[in-house]
py3Dmol code that shows the C-alpha trace and the ligand (Angstrom):
import py3Dmol

protein = """\
ATOM      1  CA  MET A   1      47.046  46.916  33.501  1.00  0.00           C
ATOM      2  CA  ILE A   2      45.062  44.428  35.506  1.00  0.00           C
ATOM      3  CA  HIS A   3      45.253  41.591  32.969  1.00  0.00           C
ATOM      4  CA  ARG A   4      49.036  41.810  33.048  1.00  0.00           C
ATOM      5  CA  LEU A   5      48.999  41.726  36.843  1.00  0.00           C
ATOM      6  CA  ALA A   6      46.706  38.686  36.868  1.00  0.00           C
ATOM      7  CA  ALA A   7      49.089  36.826  34.556  1.00  0.00           C
ATOM      8  CA  HIS A   8      52.104  37.920  36.591  1.00  0.00           C
ATOM      9  CA  HIS A   9      50.572  36.831  39.895  1.00  0.00           C
ATOM     10  CA  ARG A  10      49.507  33.499  38.401  1.00  0.00           C
ATOM     11  CA  GLU A  11      53.092  32.912  37.353  1.00  0.00           C
ATOM     12  CA  LEU A  12      54.411  33.855  40.800  1.00  0.00           C
ATOM     13  CA  PHE A  13      51.965  32.039  43.065  1.00  0.00           C
ATOM     14  CA  ALA A  14      49.427  29.752  41.364  1.00  0.00           C
ATOM     15  CA  GLY A  15      49.475  26.128  42.453  1.00  0.00           C
ATOM     16  CA  ARG A  16      51.249  26.862  45.724  1.00  0.00           C
ATOM     17  CA  PRO A  17      50.160  27.485  49.295  1.00  0.00           C
ATOM     18  CA  VAL A  18      50.606  31.124  50.267  1.00  0.00           C
ATOM     19  CA  GLU A  19      50.722  33.092  53.470  1.00  0.00           C
ATOM     20  CA  VAL A  20      48.449  36.121  53.436  1.00  0.00           C
ATOM     21  CA  SER A  21      48.696  38.898  56.012  1.00  0.00           C
ATOM     22  CA  SER A  22      47.883  42.552  56.498  1.00  0.00           C
ATOM     23  CA  PRO A  23      50.877  44.350  58.033  1.00  0.00           C
ATOM     24  CA  GLN A  24      48.802  47.545  58.163  1.00  0.00           C
ATOM     25  CA  GLY A  25      45.910  45.673  59.785  1.00  0.00           C
ATOM     26  CA  ARG A  26      42.950  46.826  57.692  1.00  0.00           C
ATOM     27  CA  PHE A  27      42.710  43.524  55.838  1.00  0.00           C
ATOM     28  CA  GLY A  28      43.499  41.406  58.902  1.00  0.00           C
ATOM     29  CA  ALA A  29      40.210  39.487  59.064  1.00  0.00           C
ATOM     30  CA  GLY A  30      40.158  38.771  55.316  1.00  0.00           C
ATOM     31  CA  ALA A  31      43.797  37.672  55.295  1.00  0.00           C
ATOM     32  CA  ALA A  32      43.062  35.226  58.123  1.00  0.00           C
ATOM     33  CA  ARG A  33      40.429  33.499  55.914  1.00  0.00           C
ATOM     34  CA  LEU A  34      42.913  33.029  53.052  1.00  0.00           C
ATOM     35  CA  THR A  35      46.288  32.347  54.605  1.00  0.00           C
ATOM     36  CA  GLY A  36      47.809  28.887  54.397  1.00  0.00           C
ATOM     37  CA  HIS A  37      45.668  27.871  51.423  1.00  0.00           C
ATOM     38  CA  THR A  38      46.648  27.272  47.816  1.00  0.00           C
ATOM     39  CA  LEU A  39      46.147  29.970  45.210  1.00  0.00           C
ATOM     40  CA  ALA A  40      44.422  28.029  42.422  1.00  0.00           C
ATOM     41  CA  ASP A  41      44.205  30.680  39.682  1.00  0.00           C
ATOM     42  CA  THR A  42      43.970  34.384  38.956  1.00  0.00           C
ATOM     43  CA  GLU A  43      41.882  36.402  36.524  1.00  0.00           C
ATOM     44  CA  ALA A  44      40.995  39.962  35.635  1.00  0.00           C
ATOM     45  CA  VAL A  45      37.476  41.199  34.960  1.00  0.00           C
ATOM     46  CA  GLY A  46      37.634  44.781  33.790  1.00  0.00           C
ATOM     47  CA  LYS A  47      39.635  46.624  36.431  1.00  0.00           C
ATOM     48  CA  HIS A  48      39.015  43.982  39.062  1.00  0.00           C
ATOM     49  CA  LEU A  49      41.677  41.453  39.995  1.00  0.00           C
ATOM     50  CA  LEU A  50      40.571  38.082  41.369  1.00  0.00           C
ATOM     51  CA  HIS A  51      42.802  35.550  43.113  1.00  0.00           C
ATOM     52  CA  HIS A  52      40.865  32.298  43.429  1.00  0.00           C
ATOM     53  CA  PHE A  53      41.834  29.963  46.260  1.00  0.00           C
ATOM     54  CA  ASP A  54      41.266  26.198  46.321  1.00  0.00           C
ATOM     55  CA  THR A  55      38.926  26.664  49.295  1.00  0.00           C
ATOM     56  CA  GLY A  56      36.405  28.486  47.067  1.00  0.00           C
ATOM     57  CA  LEU A  57      37.259  31.870  48.545  1.00  0.00           C
ATOM     58  CA  THR A  58      38.502  34.683  46.323  1.00  0.00           C
ATOM     59  CA  LEU A  59      40.739  37.632  47.054  1.00  0.00           C
ATOM     60  CA  HIS A  60      39.203  40.621  45.233  1.00  0.00           C
ATOM     61  CA  ILE A  61      41.335  43.692  44.570  1.00  0.00           C
ATOM     62  CA  HIS A  62      40.483  46.958  42.853  1.00  0.00           C
ATOM     63  CA  LEU A  63      43.480  49.270  42.692  1.00  0.00           C
ATOM     64  CA  GLY A  64      41.523  52.489  42.178  1.00  0.00           C
ATOM     65  CA  LEU A  65      43.669  55.555  41.577  1.00  0.00           C
ATOM     66  CA  TYR A  66      46.332  54.914  44.184  1.00  0.00           C
ATOM     67  CA  GLY A  67      46.671  51.152  44.585  1.00  0.00           C
ATOM     68  CA  ARG A  68      50.124  49.712  43.803  1.00  0.00           C
ATOM     69  CA  PHE A  69      51.758  46.288  43.919  1.00  0.00           C
ATOM     70  CA  THR A  70      55.403  45.554  44.552  1.00  0.00           C
ATOM     71  CA  ASP A  71      56.916  42.098  44.511  1.00  0.00           C
ATOM     72  CA  GLY A  72      60.212  40.286  44.660  1.00  0.00           C
ATOM     73  CA  ALA A  73      62.163  37.212  45.608  1.00  0.00           C
ATOM     74  CA  PRO A  74      63.059  36.379  49.233  1.00  0.00           C
ATOM     75  CA  PRO A  75      64.246  37.593  51.628  1.00  0.00           C
ATOM     76  CA  VAL A  76      60.922  39.279  52.380  1.00  0.00           C
ATOM     77  CA  PRO A  77      61.575  42.900  53.379  1.00  0.00           C
ATOM     78  CA  ALA A  78      60.190  44.426  56.586  1.00  0.00           C
ATOM     79  CA  PRO A  79      56.891  46.138  55.648  1.00  0.00           C
ATOM     80  CA  THR A  80      57.279  49.849  54.938  1.00  0.00           C
ATOM     81  CA  GLY A  81      54.356  52.250  54.570  1.00  0.00           C
ATOM     82  CA  GLN A  82      50.751  51.113  54.546  1.00  0.00           C
ATOM     83  CA  VAL A  83      50.943  47.523  53.310  1.00  0.00           C
ATOM     84  CA  ARG A  84      47.286  46.471  53.151  1.00  0.00           C
ATOM     85  CA  MET A  85      47.976  42.943  51.955  1.00  0.00           C
ATOM     86  CA  ARG A  86      51.104  40.834  51.817  1.00  0.00           C
ATOM     87  CA  MET A  87      51.267  37.474  50.059  1.00  0.00           C
ATOM     88  CA  THR A  88      54.294  35.226  50.366  1.00  0.00           C
ATOM     89  CA  SER A  89      55.311  31.778  49.195  1.00  0.00           C
ATOM     90  CA  ASP A  90      58.633  30.010  49.514  1.00  0.00           C
ATOM     91  CA  ARG A  91      59.639  31.696  46.247  1.00  0.00           C
ATOM     92  CA  HIS A  92      58.115  35.178  46.149  1.00  0.00           C
ATOM     93  CA  TRP A  93      56.565  38.015  48.088  1.00  0.00           C
ATOM     94  CA  LEU A  94      53.913  40.498  46.969  1.00  0.00           C
ATOM     95  CA  ASP A  95      52.834  43.708  48.723  1.00  0.00           C
ATOM     96  CA  LEU A  96      49.706  45.785  48.036  1.00  0.00           C
ATOM     97  CA  ARG A  97      49.374  49.396  49.136  1.00  0.00           C
ATOM     98  CA  GLY A  98      46.520  51.888  48.769  1.00  0.00           C
ATOM     99  CA  PRO A  99      43.862  49.839  46.933  1.00  0.00           C
ATOM    100  CA  ALA A 100      40.266  50.999  46.569  1.00  0.00           C
ATOM    101  CA  ALA A 101      39.146  47.460  47.474  1.00  0.00           C
ATOM    102  CA  CYS A 102      40.867  44.454  49.015  1.00  0.00           C
ATOM    103  CA  GLU A 103      38.505  41.817  50.389  1.00  0.00           C
ATOM    104  CA  ALA A 104      37.861  38.094  50.662  1.00  0.00           C
ATOM    105  CA  LEU A 105      34.712  37.030  48.785  1.00  0.00           C
ATOM    106  CA  ASP A 106      32.826  33.742  48.672  1.00  0.00           C
ATOM    107  CA  ALA A 107      31.594  32.301  45.363  1.00  0.00           C
ATOM    108  CA  GLY A 108      28.200  34.005  45.605  1.00  0.00           C
ATOM    109  CA  GLU A 109      29.766  37.392  46.204  1.00  0.00           C
ATOM    110  CA  VAL A 110      32.049  36.903  43.201  1.00  0.00           C
ATOM    111  CA  GLU A 111      28.963  36.203  41.054  1.00  0.00           C
ATOM    112  CA  VAL A 112      27.352  39.431  42.270  1.00  0.00           C
ATOM    113  CA  LEU A 113      30.515  41.304  41.310  1.00  0.00           C
ATOM    114  CA  ARG A 114      30.571  39.715  37.834  1.00  0.00           C
ATOM    115  CA  SER A 115      26.903  40.481  37.246  1.00  0.00           C
ATOM    116  CA  ARG A 116      27.398  44.199  37.737  1.00  0.00           C
ATOM    117  CA  LEU A 117      30.340  44.401  35.331  1.00  0.00           C
ATOM    118  CA  GLY A 118      29.974  44.939  31.593  1.00  0.00           C
ATOM    119  CA  ALA A 119      31.801  43.326  28.692  1.00  0.00           C
ATOM    120  CA  ASP A 120      35.590  43.238  29.093  1.00  0.00           C
ATOM    121  CA  PRO A 121      37.260  43.644  25.672  1.00  0.00           C
ATOM    122  CA  LEU A 122      40.250  41.622  26.869  1.00  0.00           C
ATOM    123  CA  ARG A 123      38.176  38.557  27.728  1.00  0.00           C
ATOM    124  CA  ASP A 124      37.224  36.050  25.059  1.00  0.00           C
ATOM    125  CA  ASP A 125      33.987  35.303  26.927  1.00  0.00           C
ATOM    126  CA  ALA A 126      32.856  38.948  26.735  1.00  0.00           C
ATOM    127  CA  ASP A 127      29.442  39.608  25.199  1.00  0.00           C
ATOM    128  CA  PRO A 128      29.530  42.760  23.036  1.00  0.00           C
ATOM    129  CA  ALA A 129      25.868  42.257  22.074  1.00  0.00           C
ATOM    130  CA  ARG A 130      24.764  42.925  25.650  1.00  0.00           C
ATOM    131  CA  ALA A 131      26.924  46.064  25.715  1.00  0.00           C
ATOM    132  CA  PHE A 132      25.324  47.213  22.452  1.00  0.00           C
ATOM    133  CA  GLU A 133      21.859  46.747  23.928  1.00  0.00           C
ATOM    134  CA  ARG A 134      22.729  49.155  26.731  1.00  0.00           C
ATOM    135  CA  LEU A 135      24.470  51.565  24.357  1.00  0.00           C
ATOM    136  CA  SER A 136      21.733  51.662  21.745  1.00  0.00           C
ATOM    137  CA  GLY A 137      19.045  52.302  24.336  1.00  0.00           C
ATOM    138  CA  SER A 138      20.783  55.332  25.801  1.00  0.00           C
ATOM    139  CA  THR A 139      20.775  59.035  25.125  1.00  0.00           C
ATOM    140  CA  ARG A 140      23.995  59.426  27.134  1.00  0.00           C
ATOM    141  CA  PRO A 141      27.187  60.379  25.223  1.00  0.00           C
ATOM    142  CA  VAL A 142      29.024  57.388  23.787  1.00  0.00           C
ATOM    143  CA  PHE A 143      32.184  58.427  25.674  1.00  0.00           C
ATOM    144  CA  ALA A 144      30.359  58.176  29.013  1.00  0.00           C
ATOM    145  CA  LEU A 145      28.926  54.789  28.002  1.00  0.00           C
ATOM    146  CA  LEU A 146      32.388  53.429  27.142  1.00  0.00           C
ATOM    147  CA  MET A 147      33.610  54.607  30.543  1.00  0.00           C
ATOM    148  CA  ASP A 148      30.649  53.026  32.358  1.00  0.00           C
ATOM    149  CA  GLN A 149      32.042  49.846  33.959  1.00  0.00           C
ATOM    150  CA  SER A 150      28.617  48.202  33.917  1.00  0.00           C
ATOM    151  CA  ILE A 151      28.614  48.439  30.091  1.00  0.00           C
ATOM    152  CA  VAL A 152      32.274  48.101  29.038  1.00  0.00           C
ATOM    153  CA  ALA A 153      34.527  46.852  31.837  1.00  0.00           C
ATOM    154  CA  GLY A 154      38.118  48.028  31.857  1.00  0.00           C
ATOM    155  CA  CYS A 155      38.167  50.290  28.789  1.00  0.00           C
ATOM    156  CA  GLY A 156      39.827  53.191  30.615  1.00  0.00           C
ATOM    157  CA  LEU A 157      40.218  56.852  29.782  1.00  0.00           C
ATOM    158  CA  ILE A 158      42.933  56.626  27.129  1.00  0.00           C
ATOM    159  CA  TYR A 159      41.264  53.875  25.113  1.00  0.00           C
ATOM    160  CA  ALA A 160      37.821  55.518  25.338  1.00  0.00           C
ATOM    161  CA  ASN A 161      39.218  58.738  23.855  1.00  0.00           C
ATOM    162  CA  GLU A 162      41.348  57.005  21.252  1.00  0.00           C
ATOM    163  CA  VAL A 163      38.869  54.439  19.994  1.00  0.00           C
ATOM    164  CA  LEU A 164      36.312  57.199  19.343  1.00  0.00           C
ATOM    165  CA  PHE A 165      38.876  59.149  17.342  1.00  0.00           C
ATOM    166  CA  ARG A 166      39.729  56.045  15.320  1.00  0.00           C
ATOM    167  CA  ALA A 167      36.026  55.462  14.664  1.00  0.00           C
ATOM    168  CA  GLY A 168      35.527  59.091  13.604  1.00  0.00           C
ATOM    169  CA  LEU A 169      32.743  59.466  16.158  1.00  0.00           C
ATOM    170  CA  ALA A 170      32.105  62.567  18.252  1.00  0.00           C
ATOM    171  CA  PRO A 171      32.444  61.584  21.917  1.00  0.00           C
ATOM    172  CA  THR A 172      29.247  63.486  22.656  1.00  0.00           C
ATOM    173  CA  LEU A 173      27.245  61.419  20.149  1.00  0.00           C
ATOM    174  CA  ALA A 174      24.280  59.807  21.892  1.00  0.00           C
ATOM    175  CA  GLY A 175      24.697  56.063  22.353  1.00  0.00           C
ATOM    176  CA  ARG A 176      21.431  55.356  20.548  1.00  0.00           C
ATOM    177  CA  LEU A 177      22.893  56.889  17.344  1.00  0.00           C
ATOM    178  CA  VAL A 178      25.711  54.317  17.191  1.00  0.00           C
ATOM    179  CA  THR A 179      24.787  51.648  14.632  1.00  0.00           C
ATOM    180  CA  ARG A 180      25.271  47.934  15.236  1.00  0.00           C
ATOM    181  CA  THR A 181      27.949  47.857  12.518  1.00  0.00           C
ATOM    182  CA  GLY A 182      29.621  50.902  14.029  1.00  0.00           C
ATOM    183  CA  TRP A 183      29.609  49.243  17.438  1.00  0.00           C
ATOM    184  CA  ASP A 184      30.940  45.922  16.123  1.00  0.00           C
ATOM    185  CA  GLU A 185      33.831  47.746  14.444  1.00  0.00           C
ATOM    186  CA  MET A 186      34.566  49.843  17.520  1.00  0.00           C
ATOM    187  CA  TRP A 187      34.466  46.754  19.744  1.00  0.00           C
ATOM    188  CA  ALA A 188      36.847  44.859  17.443  1.00  0.00           C
ATOM    189  CA  ASP A 189      39.165  47.878  17.357  1.00  0.00           C
ATOM    190  CA  LEU A 190      39.077  48.257  21.142  1.00  0.00           C
ATOM    191  CA  ARG A 191      39.862  44.555  21.608  1.00  0.00           C
ATOM    192  CA  ALA A 192      42.793  44.704  19.205  1.00  0.00           C
ATOM    193  CA  LEU A 193      44.214  47.876  20.771  1.00  0.00           C
ATOM    194  CA  MET A 194      43.851  46.631  24.333  1.00  0.00           C
ATOM    195  CA  LYS A 195      45.334  43.204  23.553  1.00  0.00           C
ATOM    196  CA  GLU A 196      48.281  44.895  21.927  1.00  0.00           C
ATOM    197  CA  GLY A 197      48.605  47.109  25.004  1.00  0.00           C
ATOM    198  CA  VAL A 198      48.762  44.061  27.287  1.00  0.00           C
ATOM    199  CA  ALA A 199      51.316  42.371  25.036  1.00  0.00           C
ATOM    200  CA  GLN A 200      53.526  45.453  24.750  1.00  0.00           C
ATOM    201  CA  GLY A 201      53.019  46.917  28.218  1.00  0.00           C
ATOM    202  CA  ARG A 202      52.271  50.336  26.733  1.00  0.00           C
ATOM    203  CA  ILE A 203      49.386  52.033  24.991  1.00  0.00           C
ATOM    204  CA  ASP A 204      49.788  52.753  21.284  1.00  0.00           C
ATOM    205  CA  THR A 205      46.787  53.715  19.230  1.00  0.00           C
ATOM    206  CA  VAL A 206      48.156  55.315  16.053  1.00  0.00           C
ATOM    207  CA  HIS A 207      48.002  53.637  12.652  1.00  0.00           C
ATOM    208  CA  THR A 208      51.329  52.931  10.956  1.00  0.00           C
ATOM    209  CA  ALA A 209      50.907  56.067   8.829  1.00  0.00           C
ATOM    210  CA  HIS A 210      51.043  58.202  11.980  1.00  0.00           C
ATOM    211  CA  THR A 211      53.972  56.775  13.900  1.00  0.00           C
ATOM    212  CA  PRO A 212      56.872  59.140  14.666  1.00  0.00           C
ATOM    213  CA  GLU A 213      58.970  57.339  12.023  1.00  0.00           C
ATOM    214  CA  ALA A 214      56.310  57.624   9.316  1.00  0.00           C
ATOM    215  CA  MET A 215      55.629  61.291  10.104  1.00  0.00           C
ATOM    216  CA  ARG A 216      59.258  62.160  10.855  1.00  0.00           C
ATOM    217  CA  ARG A 217      58.263  63.716  14.163  1.00  0.00           C
ATOM    218  CA  ALA A 218      59.638  63.385  17.676  1.00  0.00           C
ATOM    219  CA  PRO A 219      58.161  60.534  19.735  1.00  0.00           C
ATOM    220  CA  ARG A 220      55.646  61.415  22.390  1.00  0.00           C
ATOM    221  CA  VAL A 221      56.934  62.058  25.895  1.00  0.00           C
ATOM    222  CA  ASP A 222      54.332  61.069  28.461  1.00  0.00           C
ATOM    223  CA  ARG A 223      53.888  58.984  31.560  1.00  0.00           C
ATOM    224  CA  HIS A 224      51.990  56.213  29.735  1.00  0.00           C
ATOM    225  CA  GLY A 225      54.605  56.212  26.994  1.00  0.00           C
ATOM    226  CA  GLY A 226      52.670  55.306  23.862  1.00  0.00           C
ATOM    227  CA  GLU A 227      51.729  57.081  20.664  1.00  0.00           C
ATOM    228  CA  VAL A 228      48.159  58.405  20.673  1.00  0.00           C
ATOM    229  CA  TYR A 229      45.939  60.658  18.542  1.00  0.00           C
ATOM    230  CA  VAL A 230      44.097  62.822  21.054  1.00  0.00           C
ATOM    231  CA  TYR A 231      44.669  61.821  24.691  1.00  0.00           C
ATOM    232  CA  ARG A 232      46.460  64.678  26.501  1.00  0.00           C
ATOM    233  CA  ARG A 233      47.163  66.382  23.177  1.00  0.00           C
ATOM    234  CA  ALA A 234      44.909  69.441  23.697  1.00  0.00           C
ATOM    235  CA  GLY A 235      46.027  72.363  21.537  1.00  0.00           C
ATOM    236  CA  GLN A 236      48.364  70.202  19.458  1.00  0.00           C
ATOM    237  CA  ALA A 237      47.792  69.514  15.756  1.00  0.00           C
ATOM    238  CA  CYS A 238      45.764  66.440  14.786  1.00  0.00           C
ATOM    239  CA  TYR A 239      48.049  63.931  13.016  1.00  0.00           C
ATOM    240  CA  VAL A 240      45.368  63.356  10.382  1.00  0.00           C
ATOM    241  CA  CYS A 241      44.041  66.838   9.559  1.00  0.00           C
ATOM    242  CA  GLY A 242      46.123  69.400  11.476  1.00  0.00           C
ATOM    243  CA  THR A 243      43.196  70.814  13.491  1.00  0.00           C
ATOM    244  CA  ALA A 244      44.007  71.636  17.127  1.00  0.00           C
ATOM    245  CA  ILE A 245      42.862  68.848  19.452  1.00  0.00           C
ATOM    246  CA  GLU A 246      40.207  69.982  21.905  1.00  0.00           C
ATOM    247  CA  ARG A 247      39.654  69.073  25.524  1.00  0.00           C
ATOM    248  CA  GLY A 248      36.600  69.247  27.736  1.00  0.00           C
ATOM    249  CA  PRO A 249      35.119  67.592  30.804  1.00  0.00           C
ATOM    250  CA  LEU A 250      32.458  64.941  30.304  1.00  0.00           C
ATOM    251  CA  ALA A 251      31.103  62.497  32.845  1.00  0.00           C
ATOM    252  CA  GLY A 252      33.692  63.849  35.292  1.00  0.00           C
ATOM    253  CA  ARG A 253      36.596  62.803  33.076  1.00  0.00           C
ATOM    254  CA  ASN A 254      38.793  64.557  30.541  1.00  0.00           C
ATOM    255  CA  LEU A 255      37.648  64.147  27.024  1.00  0.00           C
ATOM    256  CA  TYR A 256      39.895  64.840  24.017  1.00  0.00           C
ATOM    257  CA  TRP A 257      38.794  64.996  20.406  1.00  0.00           C
ATOM    258  CA  CYS A 258      39.500  66.419  16.979  1.00  0.00           C
ATOM    259  CA  PRO A 259      36.545  68.605  15.957  1.00  0.00           C
ATOM    260  CA  THR A 260      37.279  67.941  12.270  1.00  0.00           C
ATOM    261  CA  CYS A 261      37.841  64.167  12.347  1.00  0.00           C
ATOM    262  CA  GLN A 262      35.064  63.641  14.894  1.00  0.00           C
ATOM    263  CA  PRO A 263      32.211  65.912  13.828  1.00  0.00           C
ATOM    264  CA  ILE A 264      28.872  65.580  15.581  1.00  0.00           C
ATOM    265  CA  ARG A 265      27.549  63.774  12.504  1.00  0.00           C
ATOM    266  CA  PRO A 266      30.094  61.246  11.215  1.00  0.00           C
ATOM    267  CA  VAL A 267      31.515  62.464   7.905  1.00  0.00           C
ATOM    268  CA  ARG A 268      34.536  60.302   7.229  1.00  0.00           C
ATOM    269  CA  ARG A 269      37.036  58.130   8.975  1.00  0.00           C
ATOM    270  CA  PRO A 270      40.578  59.330   9.703  1.00  0.00           C
ATOM    271  CA  ALA A 271      42.980  58.455   6.891  1.00  0.00           C
ATOM    272  CA  GLY A 272      44.857  55.272   7.617  1.00  0.00           C
ATOM    273  CA  SER A 273      41.851  53.510   9.145  1.00  0.00           C
ATOM    274  CA  ARG A 274      41.707  49.894   8.219  1.00  0.00           C
ATOM    275  CA  ALA A 275      39.724  48.839   5.191  1.00  0.00           C
ATOM    276  CA  GLY A 276      36.126  47.742   5.454  1.00  0.00           C
ATOM    277  CA  SER A 277      34.533  50.846   6.882  1.00  0.00           C
ATOM    278  CA  SER A 278      30.859  50.707   7.723  1.00  0.00           C
ATOM    279  CA  PRO A 279      28.258  51.363   5.037  1.00  0.00           C
ATOM    280  CA  ARG A 280      27.149  54.399   7.012  1.00  0.00           C
ATOM    281  CA  ALA A 281      30.651  55.850   7.055  1.00  0.00           C
ATOM    282  CA  ARG A 282      31.079  55.196   3.331  1.00  0.00           C
ATOM    283  CA  GLY A 283      27.717  56.730   2.528  1.00  0.00           C
ATOM    284  CA  ALA A 284      28.429  59.778   4.614  1.00  0.00           C
ATOM    285  CA  ALA A 285      31.839  60.190   2.976  1.00  0.00           C
ATOM    286  CA  ALA A 286      30.245  59.981  -0.465  1.00  0.00           C
ATOM    287  CA  ARG A 287      27.783  62.743   0.398  1.00  0.00           C
ATOM    288  CA  THR A 288      30.586  65.134   1.309  1.00  0.00           C
ATOM    289  CA  ARG A 289      32.513  64.731  -1.941  1.00  0.00           C
TER     290      ARG A 289
END
"""
ligand_1 = """\
1
ZN
Zn 41.701 65.663 12.821
"""
view = py3Dmol.view(width=600, height=400)
view.addModel(protein, "pdb")
view.setStyle({"model": 0}, {"cartoon": {"style": "trace"}})
view.addModel(ligand_1, "xyz")
view.setStyle({"model": 1}, {"stick": {}})
view.zoomTo()
view.show()
């Protein structure tokens, strides 16, 4: 997760002069503008990592699907593979391979980048009202809107699927049908889940009633590690209602949902949701009884 990387890199390098190079060569010109200067601070905006230098220049990195960092204490190893960017101080080294973007930006270019990114749930300065404006004016599916980086920055595939399950909303529901209350609750839920993910270093989205311990089931075995309701659980039984989880492509990404817990028209929230459901959800639940 990018916010974890930003914090890690701040700890390793901030406040110190660093050498920046490009063993592979593709970032040679950018590295030459940054090297020898002090890394002042780091931050994450959505999936974008920014290393701000005291000269006013910023190193901008987007990992994309294949970008990876490695780091360690000296001695600095000989570069192996395609090391796009290497940063070293007297205490640490950091290598970057395979990023989608690695470039030196001036302050104006950083502002342009910020202006095209939506609200980042992990940032306290995020503006969910602006995101709601975009959402509520759109006929696009709410899943696609959550995945749109210009609306919600950094939500990611797992959280987009999971937060919609937890809200009891069909992922294909048009954005304009999401109420302000529904959005505020989903935003708060997304923030809480993502902050917990950063703190724990893994993605867990199940309520306490649906943990392996509570349900006396085997823990999930998956690359991302955490306990989830729908993500990559196609064909398996929903933890809330037992219906088989469905999967389908939407907006070029894999979508997972429970057809019972997430009907096209919201009926009720999954059991175990926190108290204080929206008036709409309560009203809808009452109608079905
Ligand atoms: Zn279900």
